[in-house]
N, CA, C, O and the ligand as a Tripos MOL2 file, in Angstrom:
@<TRIPOS>MOLECULE
protein
  313   311    79     0     0
PROTEIN
NO_CHARGES

@<TRIPOS>ATOM
      1 N          25.8920   29.8570   10.3900 N.3       1 MET1
      2 CA         24.4950   29.5040   10.1450 C.3       1 MET1
      3 C          24.2400   28.0850   10.6460 C.2       1 MET1
      4 O          24.9580   27.1590   10.2690 O.2       1 MET1
      5 N          23.2540   27.9110   11.4690 N.am      2 PRO2
      6 CA         22.9920   26.5520   11.9740 C.3       2 PRO2
      7 C          22.5030   25.6390   10.8650 C.2       2 PRO2
      8 O          21.7600   26.0480    9.9730 O.2       2 PRO2
      9 N          22.9350   24.4090   10.9460 N.am      3 ALA3
     10 CA         22.4960   23.4390    9.9370 C.3       3 ALA3
     11 C          20.9930   23.2390   10.0460 C.2       3 ALA3
     12 O          20.4280   23.1670   11.1380 O.2       3 ALA3
     13 N          20.3730   23.1530    8.8950 N.am      4 ARG4
     14 CA         18.9300   22.9240    8.9290 C.3       4 ARG4
     15 C          18.6210   21.4920    9.3190 C.2       4 ARG4
     16 O          19.2870   20.5520    8.8860 O.2       4 ARG4
     17 N          17.6370   21.3530   10.1120 N.am      5 LYS5
     18 CA         17.2360   20.0160   10.5320 C.3       5 LYS5
     19 C          16.6560   19.2590    9.3410 C.2       5 LYS5
     20 O          15.8200   19.7830    8.6060 O.2       5 LYS5
     21 N          17.1010   18.0500    9.1650 N.am      6 ALA6
     22 CA         16.5780   17.2570    8.0520 C.3       6 ALA6
     23 C          15.0900   16.9980    8.2770 C.2       6 ALA6
     24 O          14.6640   16.7310    9.4010 O.2       6 ALA6
     25 N          14.3120   17.0760    7.2180 N.am      7 PRO7
     26 CA         12.8760   16.8010    7.3860 C.3       7 PRO7
     27 C          12.6460   15.3590    7.8010 C.2       7 PRO7
     28 O          13.4100   14.4640    7.4370 O.2       7 PRO7
     29 N          11.6160   15.1510    8.5460 N.am      8 SER8
     30 CA         11.2910   13.8080    9.0090 C.3       8 SER8
     31 C          11.0200   12.8830    7.8290 C.2       8 SER8
     32 O          10.3700   13.2750    6.8600 O.2       8 SER8
     33 N          11.5110   11.6810    7.9150 N.am      9 LYS9
     34 CA         11.2970   10.7180    6.8390 C.3       9 LYS9
     35 C           9.9980    9.9420    7.0270 C.2       9 LYS9
     36 O           9.6410    9.1000    6.2030 O.2       9 LYS9
     37 N           9.3070   10.2290    8.1000 N.am     10 LYS10
     38 CA          8.0610    9.4950    8.3460 C.3      10 LYS10
     39 C           7.0260    9.8210    7.2730 C.2      10 LYS10
     40 O           6.7440   10.9940    7.0290 O.2      10 LYS10
     41 N           6.4670    8.8230    6.6420 N.am     11 PRO11
     42 CA          5.4690    9.1040    5.6140 C.3      11 PRO11
     43 C           4.1850    9.6570    6.2350 C.2      11 PRO11
     44 O           3.8260    9.3000    7.3560 O.2      11 PRO11
     45 N           3.4980   10.5320    5.4960 N.am     12 PRO12
     46 CA          2.2710   11.1250    6.0360 C.3      12 PRO12
     47 C           1.0730   10.1730    6.0050 C.2      12 PRO12
     48 O          -0.0030   10.4870    6.5130 O.2      12 PRO12
     49 N           1.2860    9.0120    5.4010 N.am     13 PHE13
     50 CA          0.1660    8.0720    5.2720 C.3      13 PHE13
     51 C           0.5800    6.6920    5.7570 C.2      13 PHE13
     52 O           1.7640    6.3630    5.8380 O.2      13 PHE13
     53 N          -0.4180    5.9090    6.0710 N.am     14 LYS14
     54 CA         -0.2080    4.4920    6.3190 C.3      14 LYS14
     55 C          -1.0010    3.7260    5.2720 C.2      14 LYS14
     56 O          -2.1260    4.0940    4.9350 O.2      14 LYS14
     57 N          -0.4060    2.6670    4.7680 N.am     15 ALA15
     58 CA         -1.0760    1.8920    3.7300 C.3      15 ALA15
     59 C          -1.7970    0.6960    4.3340 C.2      15 ALA15
     60 O          -1.2890    0.0370    5.2420 O.2      15 ALA15
     61 N          -2.9820    0.4300    3.8150 N.am     16 CYS16
     62 CA         -3.7290   -0.7490    4.2460 C.3      16 CYS16
     63 C          -3.1410   -1.9740    3.5750 C.2      16 CYS16
     64 O          -3.0050   -2.0140    2.3520 O.2      16 CYS16
     65 N          -2.7940   -2.9670    4.3670 N.am     17 ARG17
     66 CA         -2.1840   -4.1560    3.8090 C.3      17 ARG17
     67 C          -3.2030   -4.9930    3.0440 C.2      17 ARG17
     68 O          -2.8290   -5.7800    2.1750 O.2      17 ARG17
     69 N          -4.4560   -4.8340    3.3520 N.am     18 ASP18
     70 CA         -5.4870   -5.6510    2.7070 C.3      18 ASP18
     71 C          -5.9520   -5.0930    1.3670 C.2      18 ASP18
     72 O          -6.1590   -5.8520    0.4210 O.2      18 ASP18
     73 N          -6.1190   -3.7750    1.2770 N.am     19 CYS19
     74 CA         -6.6320   -3.2140    0.0190 C.3      19 CYS19
     75 C          -5.6980   -2.2010   -0.6210 C.2      19 CYS19
     76 O          -5.9460   -1.7710   -1.7480 O.2      19 CYS19
     77 N          -4.6160   -1.8020    0.0740 N.am     20 GLY20
     78 CA         -3.6350   -0.9030   -0.5150 C.3      20 GLY20
     79 C          -3.9690    0.5740   -0.4110 C.2      20 GLY20
     80 O          -3.1640    1.4150   -0.8090 O.2      20 GLY20
     81 N          -5.1260    0.9030    0.1080 N.am     21 VAL21
     82 CA         -5.5310    2.3060    0.1990 C.3      21 VAL21
     83 C          -4.7000    3.0240    1.2620 C.2      21 VAL21
     84 O          -4.4170    2.4700    2.3250 O.2      21 VAL21
     85 N          -4.3130    4.2670    0.9590 N.am     22 LEU22
     86 CA         -3.5390    5.0620    1.9050 C.3      22 LEU22
     87 C          -4.4700    5.8160    2.8400 C.2      22 LEU22
     88 O          -5.4330    6.4500    2.4090 O.2      22 LEU22
     89 N          -4.1660    5.7360    4.1100 N.am     23 ASN23
     90 CA         -4.9610    6.3960    5.1450 C.3      23 ASN23
     91 C          -4.0810    7.3910    5.8870 C.2      23 ASN23
     92 O          -2.8600    7.2360    5.9030 O.2      23 ASN23
     93 N          -4.6770    8.4100    6.5020 N.am     24 PRO24
     94 CA         -3.8750    9.3690    7.2870 C.3      24 PRO24
     95 C          -3.0940    8.6490    8.3860 C.2      24 PRO24
     96 O          -3.5260    7.6170    8.9000 O.2      24 PRO24
     97 N          -1.9210    9.2190    8.7390 N.am     25 ARG25
     98 CA         -1.0660    8.6090    9.7720 C.3      25 ARG25
     99 C          -1.8080    8.2820   11.0550 C.2      25 ARG25
    100 O          -1.5590    7.2540   11.6850 O.2      25 ARG25
    101 N          -2.7280    9.1700   11.4380 N.am     26 GLU26
    102 CA         -3.4120    8.9860   12.7220 C.3      26 GLU26
    103 C          -4.5320    7.9440   12.6420 C.2      26 GLU26
    104 O          -5.1160    7.5820   13.6630 O.2      26 GLU26
    105 N          -4.8280    7.4650   11.4340 N.am     27 ALA27
    106 CA         -5.9030    6.4810   11.2980 C.3      27 ALA27
    107 C          -5.5170    5.1650   11.9570 C.2      27 ALA27
    108 O          -4.3510    4.7710   11.9270 O.2      27 ALA27
    109 N          -6.4830    4.4920   12.5470 N.am     28 THR28
    110 CA         -6.2120    3.1780   13.1340 C.3      28 THR28
    111 C          -6.8920    2.0740   12.3320 C.2      28 THR28
    112 O          -6.4920    0.9110   12.3990 O.2      28 THR28
    113 N          -7.9160    2.4440   11.5780 N.am     29 ILE29
    114 CA         -8.5100    1.4690   10.6590 C.3      29 ILE29
    115 C          -8.6040    2.0660    9.2600 C.2      29 ILE29
    116 O          -8.6540    3.2840    9.0890 O.2      29 ILE29
    117 N          -8.6260    1.1830    8.2630 N.am     30 CYS30
    118 CA         -8.6740    1.6070    6.8670 C.3      30 CYS30
    119 C         -10.0300    2.2300    6.5510 C.2      30 CYS30
    120 O         -11.0760    1.6800    6.8950 O.2      30 CYS30
    121 N          -9.9930    3.3980    5.8850 N.am     31 SER31
    122 CA        -11.2430    4.0830    5.5430 C.3      31 SER31
    123 C         -11.9850    3.3510    4.4300 C.2      31 SER31
    124 O         -13.1780    3.5700    4.2240 O.2      31 SER31
    125 N         -11.2820    2.4900    3.7200 N.am     32 ASN32
    126 CA        -11.9000    1.7890    2.5960 C.3      32 ASN32
    127 C         -12.5040    0.4440    3.0050 C.2      32 ASN32
    128 O         -13.6530    0.1530    2.6730 O.2      32 ASN32
    129 N         -11.7260   -0.3780    3.7280 N.am     33 CYS33
    130 CA        -12.2060   -1.7320    4.0140 C.3      33 CYS33
    131 C         -12.3590   -2.0170    5.5080 C.2      33 CYS33
    132 O         -12.8540   -3.0790    5.8850 O.2      33 CYS33
    133 N         -11.9350   -1.0680    6.3710 N.am     34 GLY34
    134 CA        -12.1180   -1.2530    7.8080 C.3      34 GLY34
    135 C         -11.0520   -2.1070    8.4680 C.2      34 GLY34
    136 O         -11.1340   -2.3780    9.6660 O.2      34 GLY34
    137 N         -10.0500   -2.5390    7.7050 N.am     35 SER35
    138 CA         -8.9790   -3.3540    8.2730 C.3      35 SER35
    139 C          -8.1070   -2.5270    9.2100 C.2      35 SER35
    140 O          -7.9280   -1.3280    8.9950 O.2      35 SER35
    141 N          -7.5640   -3.1580   10.2450 N.am     36 SER36
    142 CA         -6.6260   -2.4460   11.1250 C.3      36 SER36
    143 C          -5.1850   -2.7880   10.7690 C.2      36 SER36
    144 O          -4.2560   -2.4830   11.5180 O.2      36 SER36
    145 N          -5.0160   -3.4190    9.6300 N.am     37 ASN37
    146 CA         -3.7020   -3.8390    9.1540 C.3      37 ASN37
    147 C          -3.0180   -2.6950    8.4010 C.2      37 ASN37
    148 O          -2.8090   -2.7890    7.1910 O.2      37 ASN37
    149 N          -2.6700   -1.6200    9.1070 N.am     38 LEU38
    150 CA         -2.0750   -0.4560    8.4530 C.3      38 LEU38
    151 C          -0.5750   -0.4190    8.6990 C.2      38 LEU38
    152 O          -0.1110   -0.6230    9.8210 O.2      38 LEU38
    153 N           0.1790   -0.1550    7.6330 N.am     39 LEU39
    154 CA          1.6400   -0.1860    7.7110 C.3      39 LEU39
    155 C           2.2480    1.1040    7.1940 C.2      39 LEU39
    156 O           1.6970    1.7570    6.3070 O.2      39 LEU39
    157 N           3.4100    1.4670    7.7710 N.am     40 GLU40
    158 CA          4.1150    2.6440    7.2760 C.3      40 GLU40
    159 C           5.1320    2.2830    6.2070 C.2      40 GLU40
    160 O           5.6600    3.1670    5.5310 O.2      40 GLU40
    161 N           5.4130    0.9960    6.0440 N.am     41 SER41
    162 CA          6.4500    0.6090    5.0880 C.3      41 SER41
    163 C           5.8460    0.3580    3.7150 C.2      41 SER41
    164 O           5.6680   -0.7850    3.2910 O.2      41 SER41
    165 N           5.5360    1.4500    3.0320 N.am     42 TRP42
    166 CA          4.9910    1.3380    1.6900 C.3      42 TRP42
    167 C           5.7890    2.2410    0.7560 C.2      42 TRP42
    168 O           6.4890    3.1490    1.2040 O.2      42 TRP42
    169 N           5.6790    1.9870   -0.5360 N.am     43 GLU43
    170 CA          6.3840    2.8010   -1.5280 C.3      43 GLU43
    171 C           5.4710    3.0710   -2.7040 C.2      43 GLU43
    172 O           4.6330    2.2430   -3.0620 O.2      43 GLU43
    173 N           5.6420    4.2320   -3.2970 N.am     44 GLY44
    174 CA          4.9080    4.5760   -4.5140 C.3      44 GLY44
    175 C           3.4630    4.9020   -4.2080 C.2      44 GLY44
    176 O           2.8960    4.4120   -3.2310 O.2      44 GLY44
    177 N           2.8820    5.7180   -5.0360 N.am     45 MET45
    178 CA          1.5070    6.1360   -4.7650 C.3      45 MET45
    179 C           0.7710    6.3400   -6.0740 C.2      45 MET45
    180 O           1.3020    6.9450   -7.0060 O.2      45 MET45
    181 N          -0.4390    5.8390   -6.1450 N.am     46 VAL46
    182 CA         -1.3090    6.0980   -7.2910 C.3      46 VAL46
    183 C          -2.4860    6.8960   -6.7540 C.2      46 VAL46
    184 O          -3.1410    6.4790   -5.7990 O.2      46 VAL46
    185 N          -2.7520    8.0320   -7.3610 N.am     47 ILE47
    186 CA         -3.8980    8.8220   -6.9220 C.3      47 ILE47
    187 C          -4.9530    8.7950   -8.0160 C.2      47 ILE47
    188 O          -4.7250    9.2770   -9.1260 O.2      47 ILE47
    189 N          -6.0770    8.2420   -7.7030 N.am     48 ILE48
    190 CA         -7.2010    8.1920   -8.6380 C.3      48 ILE48
    191 C          -8.0800    9.4130   -8.3550 C.2      48 ILE48
    192 O          -8.6790    9.5280   -7.2860 O.2      48 ILE48
    193 N          -8.1440   10.3100   -9.3210 N.am     49 LEU49
    194 CA         -8.9420   11.5230   -9.1170 C.3      49 LEU49
    195 C         -10.3730   11.3160   -9.6080 C.2      49 LEU49
    196 O         -11.3200   11.8940   -9.0750 O.2      49 LEU49
    197 N         -10.5070   10.4840  -10.6290 N.am     50 SER50
    198 CA        -11.8330   10.2730  -11.1930 C.3      50 SER50
    199 C         -12.0750    8.7860  -11.3860 C.2      50 SER50
    200 O         -11.2230    8.0710  -11.9130 O.2      50 SER50
    201 N         -13.2220    8.3360  -10.9640 N.am     51 ALA51
    202 CA        -13.5650    6.9290  -11.1200 C.3      51 ALA51
    203 C         -13.7560    6.5640  -12.5880 C.2      51 ALA51
    204 O         -13.7630    5.3850  -12.9400 O.2      51 ALA51
    205 N         -13.9140    7.5790  -13.4500 N.am     52 ASP52
    206 CA        -14.1350    7.3240  -14.8730 C.3      52 ASP52
    207 C         -12.8420    7.2150  -15.6650 C.2      52 ASP52
    208 O         -12.8720    6.9260  -16.8610 O.2      52 ASP52
    209 N         -11.6980    7.4440  -15.0100 N.am     53 SER53
    210 CA        -10.4440    7.4820  -15.7560 C.3      53 SER53
    211 C         -10.0260    6.0980  -16.2200 C.2      53 SER53
    212 O         -10.4470    5.0840  -15.6630 O.2      53 SER53
    213 N          -9.1900    6.0740  -17.2490 N.am     54 VAL54
    214 CA         -8.6670    4.8150  -17.7880 C.3      54 VAL54
    215 C          -7.8840    4.0820  -16.7110 C.2      54 VAL54
    216 O          -8.0030    2.8660  -16.5620 O.2      54 VAL54
    217 N          -7.0760    4.8400  -15.9560 N.am     55 LEU55
    218 CA         -6.2640    4.2300  -14.9000 C.3      55 LEU55
    219 C          -7.1550    3.5590  -13.8540 C.2      55 LEU55
    220 O          -6.8710    2.4470  -13.4100 O.2      55 LEU55
    221 N          -8.2130    4.2300  -13.4720 N.am     56 ALA56
    222 CA         -9.1200    3.6530  -12.4720 C.3      56 ALA56
    223 C          -9.7020    2.3350  -12.9710 C.2      56 ALA56
    224 O          -9.7690    1.3590  -12.2240 O.2      56 ALA56
    225 N         -10.1210    2.3090  -14.2340 N.am     57 SER57
    226 CA        -10.7260    1.0710  -14.7380 C.3      57 SER57
    227 C          -9.6780   -0.0240  -14.8790 C.2      57 SER57
    228 O          -9.9780   -1.1980  -14.6670 O.2      57 SER57
    229 N          -8.4280    0.3560  -15.2400 N.am     58 LYS58
    230 CA         -7.3540   -0.6410  -15.3400 C.3      58 LYS58
    231 C          -7.0740   -1.2680  -13.9810 C.2      58 LYS58
    232 O          -6.7840   -2.4600  -13.8840 O.2      58 LYS58
    233 N          -7.1640   -0.4560  -12.9370 N.am     59 LEU59
    234 CA         -6.8520   -0.9430  -11.5930 C.3      59 LEU59
    235 C          -8.0840   -1.5270  -10.9070 C.2      59 LEU59
    236 O          -7.9930   -2.0490   -9.7950 O.2      59 LEU59
    237 N          -9.2320   -1.4390  -11.5710 N.am     60 GLY60
    238 CA        -10.4460   -1.9590  -10.9780 C.3      60 GLY60
    239 C         -10.9180   -1.1390   -9.7920 C.2      60 GLY60
    240 O         -11.4740   -1.6700   -8.8310 O.2      60 GLY60
    241 N         -10.6880    0.1620   -9.8770 N.am     61 ILE61
    242 CA        -11.0730    1.0640   -8.7920 C.3      61 ILE61
    243 C         -12.2690    1.8820   -9.2560 C.2      61 ILE61
    244 O         -12.2930    2.3690  -10.3870 O.2      61 ILE61
    245 N         -13.2510    2.0320   -8.3940 N.am     62 ASN62
    246 CA        -14.4550    2.7440   -8.8220 C.3      62 ASN62
    247 C         -14.7550    3.9830   -7.9940 C.2      62 ASN62
    248 O         -15.8860    4.4680   -7.9720 O.2      62 ASN62
    249 N         -13.7240    4.4940   -7.3060 N.am     63 LYS63
    250 CA        -13.9320    5.7430   -6.5730 C.3      63 LYS63
    251 C         -12.6020    6.4740   -6.4370 C.2      63 LYS63
    252 O         -11.5450    5.8470   -6.4950 O.2      63 LYS63
    253 N         -12.6410    7.7920   -6.2550 N.am     64 PRO64
    254 CA        -11.3930    8.5390   -6.0780 C.3      64 PRO64
    255 C         -10.6910    8.0700   -4.8100 C.2      64 PRO64
    256 O         -11.2970    8.0250   -3.7390 O.2      64 PRO64
    257 N          -9.4100    7.7200   -4.9330 N.am     65 VAL65
    258 CA         -8.6960    7.1440   -3.7990 C.3      65 VAL65
    259 C          -7.1900    7.2480   -4.0390 C.2      65 VAL65
    260 O          -6.7450    7.3520   -5.1820 O.2      65 VAL65
    261 N          -6.4170    7.2210   -2.9650 N.am     66 ALA66
    262 CA         -4.9580    7.1360   -3.0840 C.3      66 ALA66
    263 C          -4.5310    5.7530   -2.6330 C.2      66 ALA66
    264 O          -4.8990    5.3020   -1.5480 O.2      66 ALA66
    265 N          -3.7510    5.0790   -3.4740 N.am     67 LYS67
    266 CA         -3.3090    3.7250   -3.1420 C.3      67 LYS67
    267 C          -1.7960    3.6310   -3.1720 C.2      67 LYS67
    268 O          -1.1360    4.3250   -3.9460 O.2      67 LYS67
    269 N          -1.2560    2.7780   -2.3330 N.am     68 ALA68
    270 CA          0.1770    2.4880   -2.3650 C.3      68 ALA68
    271 C           0.4370    1.4850   -3.4760 C.2      68 ALA68
    272 O          -0.4170    0.6540   -3.7820 O.2      68 ALA68
    273 N           1.6260    1.5630   -4.0850 N.am     69 ILE69
    274 CA          1.9700    0.6020   -5.1320 C.3      69 ILE69
    275 C           2.6290   -0.6190   -4.5210 C.2      69 ILE69
    276 O           2.3770   -1.7470   -4.9440 O.2      69 ILE69
    277 N           3.4730   -0.3930   -3.5230 N.am     70 ARG70
    278 CA          4.1900   -1.5010   -2.9020 C.3      70 ARG70
    279 C           4.0530   -1.3990   -1.3830 C.2      70 ARG70
    280 O           4.2510   -0.3260   -0.8140 O.2      70 ARG70
    281 N           3.7220   -2.4910   -0.7370 N.am     71 ILE71
    282 CA          3.6160   -2.5050    0.7180 C.3      71 ILE71
    283 C           4.5140   -3.6230    1.2260 C.2      71 ILE71
    284 O           4.3850   -4.7770    0.8160 O.2      71 ILE71
    285 N           5.4280   -3.2650    2.1290 N.am     72 SER72
    286 CA          6.3820   -4.2330    2.6900 C.3      72 SER72
    287 C           7.0880   -5.0190    1.5740 C.2      72 SER72
    288 O           7.3120   -6.2220    1.7010 O.2      72 SER72
    289 N           7.4350   -4.3260    0.4820 N.am     73 GLY73
    290 CA          8.1640   -4.9760   -0.5840 C.3      73 GLY73
    291 C           7.3140   -5.7420   -1.5700 C.2      73 GLY73
    292 O           7.8270   -6.2380   -2.5730 O.2      73 GLY73
    293 N           6.0160   -5.8490   -1.3040 N.am     74 LYS74
    294 CA          5.1190   -6.6040   -2.1830 C.3      74 LYS74
    295 C           4.2850   -5.6330   -3.0110 C.2      74 LYS74
    296 O           3.6940   -4.6960   -2.4750 O.2      74 LYS74
    297 N           4.2420   -5.8650   -4.3210 N.am     75 ILE75
    298 CA          3.4740   -4.9700   -5.1820 C.3      75 ILE75
    299 C           1.9900   -5.2860   -5.0370 C.2      75 ILE75
    300 O           1.5590   -6.4170   -5.2620 O.2      75 ILE75
    301 N           1.2140   -4.2720   -4.6580 N.am     76 VAL76
    302 CA         -0.2010   -4.4850   -4.4300 C.3      76 VAL76
    303 C          -1.0640   -3.7870   -5.4790 C.2      76 VAL76
    304 O          -2.2350   -4.1240   -5.6550 O.2      76 VAL76
    305 N          -0.4750   -2.8090   -6.1750 N.am     77 THR77
    306 CA         -1.2220   -2.0760   -7.2030 C.3      77 THR77
    307 C          -0.4230   -2.1590   -8.4930 C.2      77 THR77
    308 O           0.7080   -1.6790   -8.5530 O.2      77 THR77
    309 N          -0.9930   -2.7570   -9.5140 N.am     78 LYS78
    310 CA         -0.2800   -2.8390  -10.8050 C.3      78 LYS78
    311 C          -1.2370   -2.9120  -11.9580 C.2      78 LYS78
    312 O          -0.8110   -2.9850  -13.1100 O.2      78 LYS78
    313 ZN         -8.1430   -1.3490    3.3860 Zn       79 ZN79
@<TRIPOS>BOND
     1     1     2 1
     2     2     3 1
     3     3     4 2
     4     3     5 am
     5     5     6 1
     6     6     7 1
     7     7     8 2
     8     7     9 am
     9     9    10 1
    10    10    11 1
    11    11    12 2
    12    11    13 am
    13    13    14 1
    14    14    15 1
    15    15    16 2
    16    15    17 am
    17    17    18 1
    18    18    19 1
    19    19    20 2
    20    19    21 am
    21    21    22 1
    22    22    23 1
    23    23    24 2
    24    23    25 am
    25    25    26 1
    26    26    27 1
    27    27    28 2
    28    27    29 am
    29    29    30 1
    30    30    31 1
    31    31    32 2
    32    31    33 am
    33    33    34 1
    34    34    35 1
    35    35    36 2
    36    35    37 am
    37    37    38 1
    38    38    39 1
    39    39    40 2
    40    39    41 am
    41    41    42 1
    42    42    43 1
    43    43    44 2
    44    43    45 am
    45    45    46 1
    46    46    47 1
    47    47    48 2
    48    47    49 am
    49    49    50 1
    50    50    51 1
    51    51    52 2
    52    51    53 am
    53    53    54 1
    54    54    55 1
    55    55    56 2
    56    55    57 am
    57    57    58 1
    58    58    59 1
    59    59    60 2
    60    59    61 am
    61    61    62 1
    62    62    63 1
    63    63    64 2
    64    63    65 am
    65    65    66 1
    66    66    67 1
    67    67    68 2
    68    67    69 am
    69    69    70 1
    70    70    71 1
    71    71    72 2
    72    71    73 am
    73    73    74 1
    74    74    75 1
    75    75    76 2
    76    75    77 am
    77    77    78 1
    78    78    79 1
    79    79    80 2
    80    79    81 am
    81    81    82 1
    82    82    83 1
    83    83    84 2
    84    83    85 am
    85    85    86 1
    86    86    87 1
    87    87    88 2
    88    87    89 am
    89    89    90 1
    90    90    91 1
    91    91    92 2
    92    91    93 am
    93    93    94 1
    94    94    95 1
    95    95    96 2
    96    95    97 am
    97    97    98 1
    98    98    99 1
    99    99   100 2
   100    99   101 am
   101   101   102 1
   102   102   103 1
   103   103   104 2
   104   103   105 am
   105   105   106 1
   106   106   107 1
   107   107   108 2
   108   107   109 am
   109   109   110 1
   110   110   111 1
   111   111   112 2
   112   111   113 am
   113   113   114 1
   114   114   115 1
   115   115   116 2
   116   115   117 am
   117   117   118 1
   118   118   119 1
   119   119   120 2
   120   119   121 am
   121   121   122 1
   122   122   123 1
   123   123   124 2
   124   123   125 am
   125   125   126 1
   126   126   127 1
   127   127   128 2
   128   127   129 am
   129   129   130 1
   130   130   131 1
   131   131   132 2
   132   131   133 am
   133   133   134 1
   134   134   135 1
   135   135   136 2
   136   135   137 am
   137   137   138 1
   138   138   139 1
   139   139   140 2
   140   139   141 am
   141   141   142 1
   142   142   143 1
   143   143   144 2
   144   143   145 am
   145   145   146 1
   146   146   147 1
   147   147   148 2
   148   147   149 am
   149   149   150 1
   150   150   151 1
   151   151   152 2
   152   151   153 am
   153   153   154 1
   154   154   155 1
   155   155   156 2
   156   155   157 am
   157   157   158 1
   158   158   159 1
   159   159   160 2
   160   159   161 am
   161   161   162 1
   162   162   163 1
   163   163   164 2
   164   163   165 am
   165   165   166 1
   166   166   167 1
   167   167   168 2
   168   167   169 am
   169   169   170 1
   170   170   171 1
   171   171   172 2
   172   171   173 am
   173   173   174 1
   174   174   175 1
   175   175   176 2
   176   175   177 am
   177   177   178 1
   178   178   179 1
   179   179   180 2
   180   179   181 am
   181   181   182 1
   182   182   183 1
   183   183   184 2
   184   183   185 am
   185   185   186 1
   186   186   187 1
   187   187   188 2
   188   187   189 am
   189   189   190 1
   190   190   191 1
   191   191   192 2
   192   191   193 am
   193   193   194 1
   194   194   195 1
   195   195   196 2
   196   195   197 am
   197   197   198 1
   198   198   199 1
   199   199   200 2
   200   199   201 am
   201   201   202 1
   202   202   203 1
   203   203   204 2
   204   203   205 am
   205   205   206 1
   206   206   207 1
   207   207   208 2
   208   207   209 am
   209   209   210 1
   210   210   211 1
   211   211   212 2
   212   211   213 am
   213   213   214 1
   214   214   215 1
   215   215   216 2
   216   215   217 am
   217   217   218 1
   218   218   219 1
   219   219   220 2
   220   219   221 am
   221   221   222 1
   222   222   223 1
   223   223   224 2
   224   223   225 am
   225   225   226 1
   226   226   227 1
   227   227   228 2
   228   227   229 am
   229   229   230 1
   230   230   231 1
   231   231   232 2
   232   231   233 am
   233   233   234 1
   234   234   235 1
   235   235   236 2
   236   235   237 am
   237   237   238 1
   238   238   239 1
   239   239   240 2
   240   239   241 am
   241   241   242 1
   242   242   243 1
   243   243   244 2
   244   243   245 am
   245   245   246 1
   246   246   247 1
   247   247   248 2
   248   247   249 am
   249   249   250 1
   250   250   251 1
   251   251   252 2
   252   251   253 am
   253   253   254 1
   254   254   255 1
   255   255   256 2
   256   255   257 am
   257   257   258 1
   258   258   259 1
   259   259   260 2
   260   259   261 am
   261   261   262 1
   262   262   263 1
   263   263   264 2
   264   263   265 am
   265   265   266 1
   266   266   267 1
   267   267   268 2
   268   267   269 am
   269   269   270 1
   270   270   271 1
   271   271   272 2
   272   271   273 am
   273   273   274 1
   274   274   275 1
   275   275   276 2
   276   275   277 am
   277   277   278 1
   278   278   279 1
   279   279   280 2
   280   279   281 am
   281   281   282 1
   282   282   283 1
   283   283   284 2
   284   283   285 am
   285   285   286 1
   286   286   287 1
   287   287   288 2
   288   287   289 am
   289   289   290 1
   290   290   291 1
   291   291   292 2
   292   291   293 am
   293   293   294 1
   294   294   295 1
   295   295   296 2
   296   295   297 am
   297   297   298 1
   298   298   299 1
   299   299   300 2
   300   299   301 am
   301   301   302 1
   302   302   303 1
   303   303   304 2
   304   303   305 am
   305   305   306 1
   306   306   307 1
   307   307   308 2
   308   307   309 am
   309   309   310 1
   310   310   311 1
   311   311   312 2
@<TRIPOS>SUBSTRUCTURE
     1 MET1         2 RESIDUE 1 A MET
     2 PRO2         6 RESIDUE 1 A PRO
     3 ALA3        10 RESIDUE 1 A ALA
     4 ARG4        14 RESIDUE 1 A ARG
     5 LYS5        18 RESIDUE 1 A LYS
     6 ALA6        22 RESIDUE 1 A ALA
     7 PRO7        26 RESIDUE 1 A PRO
     8 SER8        30 RESIDUE 1 A SER
     9 LYS9        34 RESIDUE 1 A LYS
    10 LYS10       38 RESIDUE 1 A LYS
    11 PRO11       42 RESIDUE 1 A PRO
    12 PRO12       46 RESIDUE 1 A PRO
    13 PHE13       50 RESIDUE 1 A PHE
    14 LYS14       54 RESIDUE 1 A LYS
    15 ALA15       58 RESIDUE 1 A ALA
    16 CYS16       62 RESIDUE 1 A CYS
    17 ARG17       66 RESIDUE 1 A ARG
    18 ASP18       70 RESIDUE 1 A ASP
    19 CYS19       74 RESIDUE 1 A CYS
    20 GLY20       78 RESIDUE 1 A GLY
    21 VAL21       82 RESIDUE 1 A VAL
    22 LEU22       86 RESIDUE 1 A LEU
    23 ASN23       90 RESIDUE 1 A ASN
    24 PRO24       94 RESIDUE 1 A PRO
    25 ARG25       98 RESIDUE 1 A ARG
    26 GLU26      102 RESIDUE 1 A GLU
    27 ALA27      106 RESIDUE 1 A ALA
    28 THR28      110 RESIDUE 1 A THR
    29 ILE29      114 RESIDUE 1 A ILE
    30 CYS30      118 RESIDUE 1 A CYS
    31 SER31      122 RESIDUE 1 A SER
    32 ASN32      126 RESIDUE 1 A ASN
    33 CYS33      130 RESIDUE 1 A CYS
    34 GLY34      134 RESIDUE 1 A GLY
    35 SER35      138 RESIDUE 1 A SER
    36 SER36      142 RESIDUE 1 A SER
    37 ASN37      146 RESIDUE 1 A ASN
    38 LEU38      150 RESIDUE 1 A LEU
    39 LEU39      154 RESIDUE 1 A LEU
    40 GLU40      158 RESIDUE 1 A GLU
    41 SER41      162 RESIDUE 1 A SER
    42 TRP42      166 RESIDUE 1 A TRP
    43 GLU43      170 RESIDUE 1 A GLU
    44 GLY44      174 RESIDUE 1 A GLY
    45 MET45      178 RESIDUE 1 A MET
    46 VAL46      182 RESIDUE 1 A VAL
    47 ILE47      186 RESIDUE 1 A ILE
    48 ILE48      190 RESIDUE 1 A ILE
    49 LEU49      194 RESIDUE 1 A LEU
    50 SER50      198 RESIDUE 1 A SER
    51 ALA51      202 RESIDUE 1 A ALA
    52 ASP52      206 RESIDUE 1 A ASP
    53 SER53      210 RESIDUE 1 A SER
    54 VAL54      214 RESIDUE 1 A VAL
    55 LEU55      218 RESIDUE 1 A LEU
    56 ALA56      222 RESIDUE 1 A ALA
    57 SER57      226 RESIDUE 1 A SER
    58 LYS58      230 RESIDUE 1 A LYS
    59 LEU59      234 RESIDUE 1 A LEU
    60 GLY60      238 RESIDUE 1 A GLY
    61 ILE61      242 RESIDUE 1 A ILE
    62 ASN62      246 RESIDUE 1 A ASN
    63 LYS63      250 RESIDUE 1 A LYS
    64 PRO64      254 RESIDUE 1 A PRO
    65 VAL65      258 RESIDUE 1 A VAL
    66 ALA66      262 RESIDUE 1 A ALA
    67 LYS67      266 RESIDUE 1 A LYS
    68 ALA68      270 RESIDUE 1 A ALA
    69 ILE69      274 RESIDUE 1 A ILE
    70 ARG70      278 RESIDUE 1 A ARG
    71 ILE71      282 RESIDUE 1 A ILE
    72 SER72      286 RESIDUE 1 A SER
    73 GLY73      290 RESIDUE 1 A GLY
    74 LYS74      294 RESIDUE 1 A LYS
    75 ILE75      298 RESIDUE 1 A ILE
    76 VAL76      302 RESIDUE 1 A VAL
    77 THR77      306 RESIDUE 1 A THR
    78 LYS78      310 RESIDUE 1 A LYS
    79 ZN79       313 GROUP 0 **** ****
C-alpha cells in the first residue's frame, strides 16, 4: 500500500498583522481594515459568530469575524 501523502501544512488563512482578522489565503488585502500586511505565521483562532456574545464584547469586536490569537509569536487577541 503506498504511503499516504501528508496533508499540506499551509494554513488556509492569512492573518492581518494590523487587526488580527483572518483572511482567505488568496486575499492580498485585509477584508476588515484594508491592510496588505497579511502573514501566514499565525497560531490559534477565535471565531466570533455573534456580535452580541460575551466573548465578542470582551474582545471589543462588534461583528462576526475570525481572528488569529498569535501572529509571528505576538499575542494579538486576548
Ligand atoms: Zn486587518
